[in-house]
VODREN-570557 format. One line per field, with one value per residue (C-alpha): residue number from 1; residue in one letter; x, y negated, z negated. Coordinates in pm, whole numbers, plus 50000, padded with zeros to 5 digits. Each point is the difference from the previous one (the first is absolute). Layout:
N
n [NUM  ...]
res [a  ...]
x [X  ...]
y [Y  ...]
z [Z  ...]
END
This chain:
399
n [1  2  3  4  5  6  7  8  9  10  11  12  13  14  15  16  17  18  19  20  21  22  23  24  25  26  27  28  29  30  31  32  33  34  35  36  37  38  39  40  41  42  43  44  45  46  47  48  49  50  51  52  53  54  55  56  57  58  59  60  61  62  63  64  65  66  67  68  69  70  71  72  73  74  75  76  77  78  79  80  81  82  83  84  85  86  87  88  89  90  91  92  93  94  95  96  97  98  99  100  101  102  103  104  105  106  107  108  109  110  111  112  113  114  115  116  117  118  119  120  121  122  123  124  125  126  127  128  129  130  131  132  133  134  135  136  137  138  139  140  141  142  143  144  145  146  147  148  149  150  151  152  153  154  155  156  157  158  159  160  161  162  163  164  165  166  167  168  169  170  171  172  173  174  175  176  177  178  179  180  181  182  183  184  185  186  187  188  189  190  191  192  193  194  195  196  197  198  199  200  201  202  203  204  205  206  207  208  209  210  211  212  213  214  215  216  217  218  219  220  221  222  223  224  225  226  227  228  229  230  231  232  233  234  235  236  237  238  239  240  241  242  243  244  245  246  247  248  249  250  251  252  253  254  255  256  257  258  259  260  261  262  263  264  265  266  267  268  269  270  271  272  273  274  275  276  277  278  279  280  281  282  283  284  285  286  287  288  289  290  291  292  293  294  295  296  297  298  299  300  301  302  303  304  305  306  307  308  309  310  311  312  313  314  315  316  317  318  319  320  321  322  323  324  325  326  327  328  329  330  331  332  333  334  335  336  337  338  339  340  341  342  343  344  345  346  347  348  349  350  351  352  353  354  355  356  357  358  359  360  361  362  363  364  365  366  367  368  369  370  371  372  373  374  375  376  377  378  379  380  381  382  383  384  385  386  387  388  389  390  391  392  393  394  395  396  397  398  399]
res [m  r  i  l  h  v  l  p  s  i  n  p  v  t  g  g  p  a  k  s  v  l  l  q  l  k  g  l  a  r  l  g  h  y  v  e  l  f  t  t  n  w  p  e  i  d  g  d  a  v  e  q  v  l  e  q  d  g  v  i  v  r  v  f  p  a  t  q  l  w  p  l  t  q  v  p  y  s  r  g  l  i  a  s  v  r  e  a  r  g  r  f  d  i  y  i  a  s  s  l  w  n  p  l  i  t  h  t  l  a  l  y  r  r  y  g  l  p  y  s  i  y  c  h  g  m  l  d  p  v  v  f  a  r  h  r  v  g  k  w  v  w  a  q  l  w  e  r  r  n  v  e  e  a  e  l  i  y  f  t  t  a  g  e  r  q  k  a  q  a  q  g  w  r  l  r  r  p  f  v  m  a  i  d  v  d  v  s  v  g  l  t  l  p  p  r  t  r  l  e  r  d  y  p  w  l  a  g  k  d  v  v  a  f  v  g  r  i  n  w  v  k  n  l  d  l  l  v  s  a  l  e  q  v  r  r  l  g  r  d  a  v  l  l  c  v  g  p  d  s  d  g  s  r  k  v  l  e  r  q  a  l  e  l  g  i  a  d  k  v  a  f  t  g  l  l  m  g  e  d  l  m  a  v  y  a  r  a  d  v  v  a  l  v  s  r  k  e  n  f  g  l  a  a  a  e  a  l  a  a  g  v  p  v  v  l  s  d  g  v  d  m  g  p  d  w  v  a  p  p  v  w  r  v  r  q  n  v  g  s  i  a  e  g  l  i  g  a  l  i  y  a  q  e  t  g  a  p  s  a  t  a  r  q  l  a  q  r  e  w  g  a  s  q  i  q  s  l  a  d  a  y  e  a  i  v  d  i  r  r  s  m  s  v  a  n  g  s  r]
x [50076  49916  50082  50024  50014  50052  49881  50031  49641  49700  49832  49942  50111  50357  50009  50046  50156  49678  49830  50280  50111  49647  49950  50322  49909  49654  50172  50219  49693  49826  50294  49920  50256  49914  50058  49993  50056  50112  49937  49864  49751  50256  49973  49705  50117  49776  50154  49683  49971  50033  50127  49750  50003  49843  49981  50026  49983  50193  50248  49994  50058  50101  49979  50189  49967  50258  50211  50268  50360  50172  50173  49885  49640  49936  50023  49808  50093  49801  50111  49717  50110  50363  49892  49800  50300  50196  49719  49984  50353  49989  49632  50065  50216  50092  49996  49962  50017  49897  50194  50310  50117  49738  50030  49713  50149  50361  49912  49807  50296  50240  49782  49998  50381  50033  49784  50166  49671  49984  49888  49935  49967  49751  50182  49725  50269  50171  50348  49961  50267  49723  49878  50351  50081  49716  50135  50324  50197  49727  49957  50376  50011  49686  50160  50321  49811  49731  49872  50305  50016  49623  50014  50320  49912  49653  49960  49791  49956  49685  49996  49706  50214  50349  50064  49930  50247  50268  49972  50042  50303  50156  49987  50229  49749  50118  49687  50011  49706  49824  49664  49800  49626  49737  49716  49680  49772  49627  49965  49626  49941  49970  49711  49768  50042  49707  49886  50244  49747  49991  50282  49829  49713  50234  50218  49771  50266  50192  49746  50161  50352  50318  50045  50354  49988  50261  49924  50214  50124  50040  50366  50337  50122  49719  50130  49651  50143  50139  49666  49812  50242  49973  49621  50037  50219  49750  49721  50209  50046  49625  49878  49709  50159  49946  50190  49827  50226  49855  50152  50073  50233  50279  50247  49820  50081  49641  50008  50326  49855  49677  50207  50208  49685  49865  50323  49989  49638  49861  49862  49658  50159  50165  49790  50081  49751  50167  50013  49756  49940  49774  49746  50109  50354  49870  49802  50328  50155  49682  50008  50374  50146  50350  50153  50331  50262  50309  50165  50361  49987  49745  50110  49689  49704  49678  49776  50152  49949  49637  49953  50132  49772  49713  50105  50152  50328  50271  50284  50291  50318  50344  49977  49733  50171  49703  50017  50328  49958  49658  50083  49688  49629  49813  50305  50194  50340  50109  50289  49948  49960  49698  50055  50039  49697  49787  50105  49907  49662  49915  50099  49791  49699  50010  50029  49701  49797  50084  49958  49712  49954  50074  50320  50010  50378  50037  49788  50198  50326  49862  49876  50337  50195  49777  49727  50162  50089  50364  49924  50101  50358  50009  49861  50268  50271  49872  49976  50359  50114  49791  50140  50358  49937  49845  50293  50245  49804  50005  50372  50079  49787  50182  50342]
y [47737  49940  50314  50051  50354  50078  50343  50111  50126  50043  50237  50331  50200  49891  50208  49966  49651  49840  50141  49995  49640  49865  50199  49850  49645  50033  50106  49690  49783  50156  49886  49643  49945  49830  50250  49967  50278  49924  50296  50120  50263  50185  50218  49791  49735  49717  49700  49797  50083  49733  50018  50137  49902  50244  50026  50340  50018  49678  50055  49760  50214  49820  50234  49868  50120  50267  49997  50216  49888  50169  50246  50091  50065  50267  49758  49678  49640  49681  49651  49855  50187  49893  49637  50024  50148  49692  49774  50191  49893  49851  50078  50325  50105  50345  50142  50371  50200  50361  50248  49965  50072  49802  49651  49847  50083  49950  49650  49929  50105  49796  49694  50072  50009  49691  49794  50134  50138  50250  50320  50367  50298  50284  50277  50262  50263  49810  50046  50379  50187  50181  49664  49876  50320  49933  49764  49984  49791  49740  49973  49970  49707  49850  50030  49830  49712  49941  50267  50058  49633  49991  50295  49921  49633  50081  49913  50311  50326  50186  50381  50218  50286  50049  50247  49734  49765  50267  50088  49634  49953  50323  49849  49720  49716  49748  49907  49695  50101  50331  50033  50324  50009  50251  49893  49912  50302  49979  50307  49934  50143  50346  49894  49901  50281  50116  50365  50258  50085  49640  50058  50311  49782  49867  50312  50299  50250  49920  50187  50292  49913  49909  49635  49866  49624  49761  49628  49744  49892  50274  49925  50168  49930  50204  50345  50100  50253  50188  49972  50145  50292  50054  50016  50279  50192  49943  50140  50304  50066  50028  49651  49863  49656  49702  49673  49663  49717  49670  49688  49805  50129  49741  50144  50254  50297  50126  50147  50179  50146  50108  50181  50165  50120  50140  50191  50142  50114  49770  49715  50037  49991  49658  49683  49631  49753  49670  49724  50047  49742  49941  50272  50203  50025  50077  50287  50149  49985  50150  50300  50062  50298  49859  49685  50054  49730  50168  49697  49950  49694  49825  49718  50066  50197  49809  50273  50259  49764  49947  50375  50067  49728  50183  50328  50162  50198  49885  50152  49756  50039  49912  49691  49847  49778  49986  50215  50190  50163  50142  50369  50172  50016  49798  49904  50237  49877  50153  49977  49871  50336  50210  50283  49775  49788  50313  50136  49670  49990  50353  49923  49682  50172  50282  49744  49806  50321  50105  49662  49859  49645  49739  50088  49836  50046  49807  49716  49992  49974  49707  49828  50043  49867  49716  49946  49678  49739  49890  49683  49778  50127  49893  49658  49972  50083  49732  49745  50072  49913  49683  49896  50053  49790  49722  50004  49977  49710  49813  50066  49879  49691  49906  50002]
z [48792  50362  50196  50377  50139  50370  50122  50366  50017  49774  50246  49817  50305  49924  49682  49626  49975  50124  49689  49743  50063  49966  49677  49864  50099  49845  49678  50006  50063  49699  49789  50100  50276  50329  50280  50379  50252  50355  50229  50336  50115  50211  50210  50113  50246  50116  50168  49944  49628  49733  49645  49749  49634  49752  49624  49833  49622  49953  50285  50295  50310  50320  50300  50304  50360  50077  50314  50156  50026  50294  49994  49645  50103  49735  49708  49926  50042  49940  50094  49794  49690  50044  50044  49677  49816  50105  49877  49669  49906  49653  49935  49813  49709  50133  50354  50079  50323  50053  50215  50218  50354  50187  50149  49802  49661  50108  50123  49679  49784  50211  49935  49628  50009  50218  49767  49685  49866  49711  50169  49940  50235  49956  50188  50061  50054  50282  49847  49995  50202  50193  50131  50076  50191  50245  50268  49801  50248  50036  49623  49948  50242  49841  49655  50110  50160  49738  49766  49783  49903  49953  49760  49814  49939  49864  49635  49937  50192  49901  50012  49900  49863  49862  50281  50262  49831  49972  50370  50097  49778  50130  50351  49884  49970  49739  49807  49774  49785  50072  49828  49967  49936  50108  50227  49816  50043  49934  49778  49966  50349  49850  49780  50286  50250  50214  49980  50140  50270  50130  50252  50133  50120  50268  50031  49930  50106  49679  49790  49817  50122  49818  50101  50031  50057  50128  49952  50180  50340  50261  50056  50060  49647  49840  50109  50111  50244  49700  49823  50298  50022  49625  50031  50254  49752  49719  50217  50095  49628  49954  49899  50203  50008  50227  50042  50004  50122  49885  50150  50319  50271  49993  50252  50219  49775  49990  50352  49924  49680  50171  50265  49728  49818  50328  50065  49646  50047  49729  50209  49837  49653  50038  50024  50032  49855  50084  49741  49709  49730  49703  49925  50304  49862  49652  50153  50124  49654  49852  50234  50049  49817  50046  50151  50176  50056  50143  50162  50097  49778  49779  49775  49788  50136  49931  50143  49765  49705  50097  50039  49649  49863  50169  49838  50310  49977  50238  50199  50036  50201  49870  50222  49774  49742  49762  49686  50055  49657  50084  50039  49869  50092  50112  50208  50228  50119  50332  50243  50351  50169  50097  49752  49698  50096  50053  49661  49835  50171  49889  49642  49995  50159  49746  49720  50137  50022  49646  49826  50204  50124  49897  49817  49657  49996  50326  49866  49677  50197  50201  49685  49830  50297  50122  49744  49879  50262  50008  50192  49706  50029  50365  49908  49730  50253  50237  49719  49897  50353  50000  49660  50117  50309  49793  49758  50290  50148  49669  49955  50351  49950  49681  50160]
END
């Protein structure tokens, strides 16, 4: 097959999709399919930039200059990318777009519909009621004008968990063909971790502390205010714990959280590292005693999956759709309130202290869940759509 995927941005500061989509496309390329990715480097904007063409493990990545489209200046647009989508008509067998509720993807999907192309949507949690509740009126209007037709006429809607699919269907979206498949997780990350002391080279004050790590965008949806307050409770209960927030500040939340930590008297116990990648990120997983993901919503939770693969116990809120049946160590399920999160953190820290790092049980869970790639099932789903379209074309031609 020839596959085209459109992603709003491949810049890692935008979060998990920049990593998970590329992992998925590389898997499709390994199966022998021809894969192109159209994307931007948003939030970087450069009016003088030109399109860049890269090759990554068999995937052709075309990075277009990003622009702003007034008044929606907080999301990307790219006239060059849209022009290339028009030119791509008929050159691919299946067309995919990632995300919803932004003009770049909405325009892309509208073109897919206009040209009668077989297309799929990778939702990334964008049909979750938490997302729809934010700017509800604007999204309702957007849905009536464009997004409802884009979604309901798609020949496949890809969800990463059954919970994500159920939430979308409960909102009344009529989905022609929902498809559920977990993100490909590189479970080998836990086999090549640096020494636990590696992180303390850059952050010496971590030595001897219980390290609670958050990995992801510093953003309103992550409930980091609850996590900071929970840390204060954990410390009052006698644990010498610190919080390491690893990720880019995507909406200005960092200053609010730093002020909150100062007011709680734990400003020196909460640190923000910014975006870390490669060995620097592996050093966090090697040293963390627990990774906490207590978001309002997560359609999957790639950081938690990577943490488990590295042998780190995790604390997950009831907003995280991944592994709803995980109710025992090395996973602690918590409600989205300070007391429940604090209780989960204490349980996970005691477990980490008693079992030592890395946790063999955590690694075994990761291996069981993601040790075998499911990418062939996604390729099969795409090929089924392509075969149906070809059969329809032959039938129409014979009339």
